[in-house]
C-alpha positions in Angstrom: -12.5 -48.0 21.1 -11.4 -48.8 17.5 -14.4 -47.0 16.1 -13.5 -44.0 18.3 -9.9 -43.8 17.1 -11.0 -44.2 13.5 -13.5 -41.4 13.7 -11.1 -39.1 15.4 -8.5 -39.7 12.7 -11.1 -39.0 10.1 -12.1 -35.7 11.7 -8.5 -34.5 11.8 -8.0 -35.5 8.2 -11.1 -33.4 7.2 -10.0 -30.4 9.3 -6.4 -30.3 8.0 -7.2 -29.0 4.5 -9.4 -26.2 6.1 -6.5 -25.2 8.3 -4.0 -25.2 5.4 -6.4 -23.2 3.2 -6.9 -20.6 6.0 -3.2 -20.3 6.5 -2.5 -19.9 2.8 -5.1 -17.2 2.5 -3.6 -15.2 5.3 0.0 -15.2 4.0 -0.3 -15.5 0.3 1.0 -12.2 -1.0 2.8 -9.0 -0.2 0.8 -5.7 -0.2 1.9 -2.1 -0.1 2.0 1.4 -1.4 4.1 4.6 -0.9 3.1 6.6 2.1 5.8 9.2 1.7 5.8 10.8 -0.8 2.2 10.0 -0.4 0.6 8.0 -3.2 -2.9 8.8 -4.5 -4.3 5.5 -3.3 -3.1 6.0 0.2 -3.9 9.7 0.5 -7.5 9.1 -0.6 -8.0 6.0 1.6 -9.7 6.0 5.0 -6.2 5.6 6.5 -4.7 8.5 4.5 -6.7 11.3 6.0 -7.5 13.2 2.8 -10.8 11.6 1.7 -12.5 15.0 2.2 -10.4 16.8 -0.4 -12.1 17.7 -3.7 -9.8 15.4 -5.7 -10.2 12.4 -3.4 -14.0 12.9 -3.3 -14.1 12.9 -7.1 -11.8 9.8 -7.3 -14.0 7.9 -4.8 -17.1 8.8 -6.8 -15.6 7.7 -10.1 -14.4 4.6 -8.4 -17.8 3.7 -7.0 -16.2 2.6 -3.7 -13.6 3.7 -1.2 -9.9 3.0 -1.4 -9.9 1.0 1.8 -7.7 -1.6 0.0 -4.9 0.9 -0.6 -2.2 -1.8 -0.3 -3.7 -4.1 -2.9 -3.1 -2.3 -6.3 -1.3 -5.2 -8.0 -1.4 -6.9 -11.4 -0.2 -10.5 -11.8 1.8 -11.9 -14.7 3.2 -8.6 -16.1 6.8 -9.9 -15.9 8.4 -6.5 -16.9 6.1 -5.9 -19.8 4.6 -2.8 -18.1 4.3 -0.6 -21.2 2.5 -3.2 -23.2 0.2 -4.5 -20.5 -0.9 -1.3 -18.8 -2.5 1.1 -21.3 -1.9 4.9 -21.5 -4.2 6.8 -19.2 -4.5 3.8 -16.8 -1.1 3.9 -15.2 -2.2 5.1 -11.7 -4.9 2.3 -11.5 -2.8 -0.4 -13.1 -5.9 -0.7 -15.4 -7.8 -2.3 -12.5 -11.5 -1.2 -12.4 -11.4 -1.2 -8.6 -8.9 1.7 -8.7 -10.0 3.6 -11.8 -10.7 6.8 -9.8 -6.9 7.2 -9.4 -6.6 7.9 -13.2 -8.5 11.2 -13.0 -6.5 14.0 -14.7 -6.6 16.7 -11.9 -4.1 19.1 -10.6 -5.4 19.1 -7.0 -4.6 15.7 -5.7 -2.8 15.8 -2.3 0.9 16.4 -3.1 4.3 16.3 -1.5 6.7 19.2 -1.9 10.2 18.2 -3.0 13.4 20.0 -4.0 15.0 19.2 -7.4 18.4 17.5 -7.1 17.8 16.7 -3.4 18.1 13.3 -1.7 14.8 11.4 -1.4 13.9 8.5 0.9 10.6 7.0 -0.2 8.7 5.2 2.5 6.9 2.3 0.9 4.7 0.7 3.6 4.2 -3.1 3.2 2.9 -6.1 5.1 5.3 -8.9 4.2 8.9 -8.9 3.2 9.4 -10.1 -0.4 12.2 -10.0 -2.9 11.7 -7.7 -5.8 12.8 -4.5 -7.6 11.5 -1.0 -7.1 11.7 1.4 -10.1 11.1 5.1 -9.7 10.2 7.4 -12.6 9.6 11.1 -12.6 7.5 12.7 -15.3 9.4 14.8 -17.9 9.4 18.5 -17.7 6.4 19.8 -19.5 4.0 17.2 -18.0 0.5 18.4 -17.4 -1.6 16.9 -14.5 -4.7 17.9 -16.4 -4.1 15.3 -19.0 -4.2 11.5 -18.4 -0.8 10.1 -17.5 0.8 8.3 -20.5 4.0 6.2 -20.8 5.4 9.0 -23.1 5.2 11.3 -20.1 7.9 9.2 -18.4 11.5 8.7 -19.4 12.5 5.4 -20.8 14.6 4.6 -17.8 13.9 5.1 -14.1 16.0 7.7 -12.2 16.4 5.1 -9.4 16.3 1.3 -9.2 16.6 -0.6 -5.9 16.5 -4.4 -5.6 15.6 -6.3 -2.4 15.7 -3.5 0.2 15.1 -4.5 3.8 11.6 -4.3 5.2 12.1 -2.5 8.5 9.3 -1.4 10.8 6.6 -2.2 8.3 8.1 -0.2 5.4 10.8 -0.3 2.8 12.9 2.9 2.5 14.0 3.6 -1.0 16.9 6.1 -1.2 17.6 8.0 -4.3 18.7 11.4 -5.7 16.0 13.4 -7.5 16.6 14.8 -11.0 17.8 18.4 -10.9 15.8 19.8 -13.8 12.2 19.5 -12.7 9.9 22.3 -11.6 6.3 22.6 -10.7 3.8 19.7 -10.3 5.1 16.3 -11.4 4.2 12.7 -11.0 6.4 10.2 -9.2 5.5 6.8 -10.7 6.7 3.7 -8.8 6.8 0.2 -10.1 7.4 -2.7 -7.7 8.0 -5.9 -9.5 8.2 -8.7 -6.9 10.3 -11.8 -7.8 8.9 -14.0 -5.1 5.3 -13.5 -6.3 3.8 -13.0 -9.8 2.6 -9.5 -8.9 3.6 -6.1 -10.0 2.5 -3.0 -8.0 1.9 0.5 -9.5 1.5 3.8 -7.7 1.3 7.5 -8.5 2.6 10.1 -6.0 1.8 13.7 -6.9 4.8 16.0 -6.1 5.5 19.7 -6.4 9.0 21.0 -7.0 10.1 24.5 -6.0 10.0 27.1 -8.8 6.6 26.5 -10.1 3.1 25.3 -9.3 1.7 24.8 -5.8 1.0 21.8 -3.6 -2.7 21.0 -3.4 -4.4 19.7 -0.3 -3.2 19.9 3.3 0.6 19.6 3.6 2.7 19.4 6.7 6.4 20.0 7.3 8.3 16.9 8.2 9.4 16.9 11.8 12.3 15.0 13.3 9.9 12.9 15.4 8.0 11.8 12.3 4.7 13.3 13.7 2.6 16.1 12.2 0.6 19.0 13.3 -3.0 20.0 12.9 -5.6 19.0 10.4 -7.5 15.7 9.7 -4.3 14.0 8.8 -2.6 15.1 12.1 -5.5 13.7 14.1 -5.4 10.5 12.2 -1.7 10.1 12.8 -2.3 9.6 16.5 -4.4 6.5 15.8 -2.8 3.1 16.1 -3.0 0.6 13.2 -5.3 -1.5 15.3 -7.7 1.4 16.0 -7.7 2.3 12.3 -8.4 -1.3 11.3 -11.4 -1.6 13.7 -12.9 1.6 12.4 -12.4 0.6 8.8 -13.4 -2.9 7.9 -14.1 -2.6 4.2 -13.2 -5.8 2.4 -10.0 -6.0 0.2 -10.2 -7.3 -3.4 -8.0 -10.1 -2.3 -6.7 -11.5 1.0 -4.2 -9.4 2.8 -1.7 -10.2 5.4 -0.5 -8.8 8.7 -0.8 -5.1 9.2 2.3 -2.9 9.1 3.0 -1.3 12.4 3.2 2.5 12.8 6.8 3.6 12.2 8.2 7.1 12.8 10.3 8.5 10.1 13.9 7.3 10.2 16.7 9.7 11.1 18.0 9.4 7.5 14.6 10.3 6.1 14.1 13.2 8.4 17.6 14.5 7.8 17.1 14.2 4.0 13.7 15.9 4.1 15.0 18.8 6.2 17.9 19.3 3.8 15.6 19.3 0.8 13.1 21.6 2.6 10.3 19.2 1.8 6.6 19.3 2.8 4.8 16.1 3.3 1.1 15.3 3.4 0.7 13.6 6.7 -0.3 10.0 6.5 -3.0 9.3 9.0 -1.9 5.7 9.8 -0.1 2.8 8.4 -2.4 -0.1 8.5 -3.4 -2.5 5.7 -7.0 -2.9 4.7 -9.2 -5.9 4.4 -8.9 -9.1 6.4 -7.2 -9.6 9.8 -3.6 -10.6 10.4 -2.4 -14.0 9.2 -1.6 -15.4 12.7 -5.1 -15.0 14.1 -6.5 -16.6 10.9 -4.3 -19.6 11.5 -5.4 -19.8 15.1 -9.0 -19.7 14.0 -8.4 -22.6 11.6 -6.7 -24.6 14.2 -9.6 -23.9 16.7 -12.1 -25.1 14.1 -10.2 -28.3 13.6 -10.0 -29.0 17.4 -13.7 -28.3 17.9 -14.6 -30.6 15.0 -12.4 -33.4 16.5 -13.7 -32.9 20.0 -17.3 -33.0 18.8 -16.8 -36.3 17.0 -15.1 -37.8 20.1 -18.0 -36.7 22.4 -20.6 -38.2 20.1 -18.9 -41.5 19.8 -18.1 -41.7 23.6 -21.8 -41.3 24.3 -22.7 -44.1 21.9 -20.4 -46.5 23.7 
């Protein structure tokens, strides 16, 4: 009996580190990207519904892989030194080789139509609530999408800064007023510097302002219900995050956490969009890429520990 108890305790001790490691991997970091105005990484991902557009096909080809990990474009240890750490021409990818296709200088990436001076509610889909600051920049008038995006294309200061917004329904909603002096195609560049992790996230959202240029790719009018009409994006919007995840199982560059749930546009976002007369590329779904949710991972680790313990107990019992 003494030998049995000793062996059982040893088995539990061996399984505990495995369980803790599994739990840590499933809940380590936040992940996310703007889905409205749609970011390049999300639009060209399997979830975004625009993989078939010419720009997204070119980005995927340059990338050498799909953008299944659309929520994982993050750089650790920047600590606010964005302009010295991220080089010119690499802003959309954060200088990460796994996302280099996003830096292509093209004027036909899927875009969102906005109105200068109007209210904006950015929907930034995420998987875990974290403290941090969002900074929104809009390229200066005269910016050309056919040239690589440089820091000099952006103002020194963001037009909106929001710290620690609430994560509701799988997304942050960043409210701001757009500059009133922009026309044509511009780039909405977003920096999310988290304060509860060492990571900084970067994203590029192509936008078109009334008065010049045209929105490329399929665009859809925003509806009060938060749904969209025809096209590949509209079909994708009907899919649940679980269905999307099961159909897209490409691995993420690093462990991801629980998937954000599908969340219709908030009344405030719909109202603001209608007032601004905006067009939005329809996001197909709002699920994170890569590994499964944190909770099932924990359950799997616990199950492994229990099976290991039970196995040792059975073997020792038979030997008695």
